[in-house]
N, C-alpha and C positions, 0 to 999 in steps of 0.2 A: 227258348224252349219251343220245339215244334209240337203243335197239337192239331189233330183232326178229330173233332168231336161229332159223332153221329147222333141223331135223334129222330123220332117219328115212327119207329117200328112199333108193332103191336099185333094183336089178334083180330083178324076180320074174316068175314065169310066170303066165298067165292063171288066174284062180281063186284065187290066193293073196292074202294080206293084208299091209298095211303100216299103221304108225301114225306119222304125222308129228307133230312137236312144234314149237311156237313159243314160245320163252322171251322174255318181254318185260322190258325194263329202261329206266329213265329216263322212264317214264310212270306216271300213276295208272291202274293196270290196271283198277280197279273202275268207272271212268267212261269206259271205252272199249268200244265194240262191237268185235268181233274177227271175222275171217273168213279164208277162203282163196280165192285165185284160182289159175287154172292157165293156161298158155300152151304150146300145142304148136308145134313148128316149122312156120313158115309160116301159123299160125293166129292169130286174135285172142285177146286175153286174156278168160277166161271166169270169172265168179263161180261157185264151187262150193258154198260153204256159209258161213253167217253165224251168229254167236251174239251176242245183245245183251249189254249190261252186267249185266242181270239174268237172263240164262240162256235167253232165248227163241231157238229155233234155226230156220233155214230152209235149204232145199237146192235146188239146180238139179235138174231133173227126172231127168237121167241118173244122178245120185248118190243120189237119194232111195231108201231101202231098202237101200242098200249102205254108204253112208258115215255116220259119226256124228261131229259136231263137239261138243266139250266144252271146259270151261275149269276150272282149278284156281286159285282165288283166292290160296290160300296160297303157291303156286309161281309165280304171275304167268305161267302158261303155258296156251296153248290147243293142243288136239290135234284131229287129224283121223284117225279110224280108218277105214280103207279096206278093205273086204271084198269078195270076189268081183270082184277087179280084172280089167279088160278091156284089151286092147291100145289101145283108144281112150282110155283113161285116161292114156296116156303123155304127160308134159308136165313143164314146170318149174312147181312149186307154190310160190306166194308168200303169205306171211302178211301180214295187214294189221291195223291197229288204227285206229279212228276215235273221236276224243274227242267225246263226245255234247254237251259244252258249246261247245267251240270249232269243231267240225266239222273239225279238222285231221286229216289222214290220214298214217299212218306205214306204211312197207313194209319187209319183210324182203328178204333177198338172193335168196331161192329155193332150192329143193332139187329135184333131178332124180328123177323117178319114171318108171321104164321098165318096161313090162309086155310080155313076149314071148308070142307065140301058144302 
């Protein structure tokens, strides 16, 4: 059974930080690129950050310089460190993995991040 389980969301004030975690099981973590999407109420889902199977990262412009995506191969876990949070970062954050061989995509259930002014 494939599972991507997010945690670490919560309510913070603008300028504060959160670290999201996504624990993967049931997949070969080493051959999956990983990433985070977010979706605010009434908005389209937006790609926030990605990290390839060998650790190359990329970020959406609004996240660049504030967010850091990383992965721990021993723990089968991907992280999103979010600093200097802004109210516009408020969204449900979804973890995903993509098998680089089969191109199959897996999704987590989402974790809520709320940033108050």
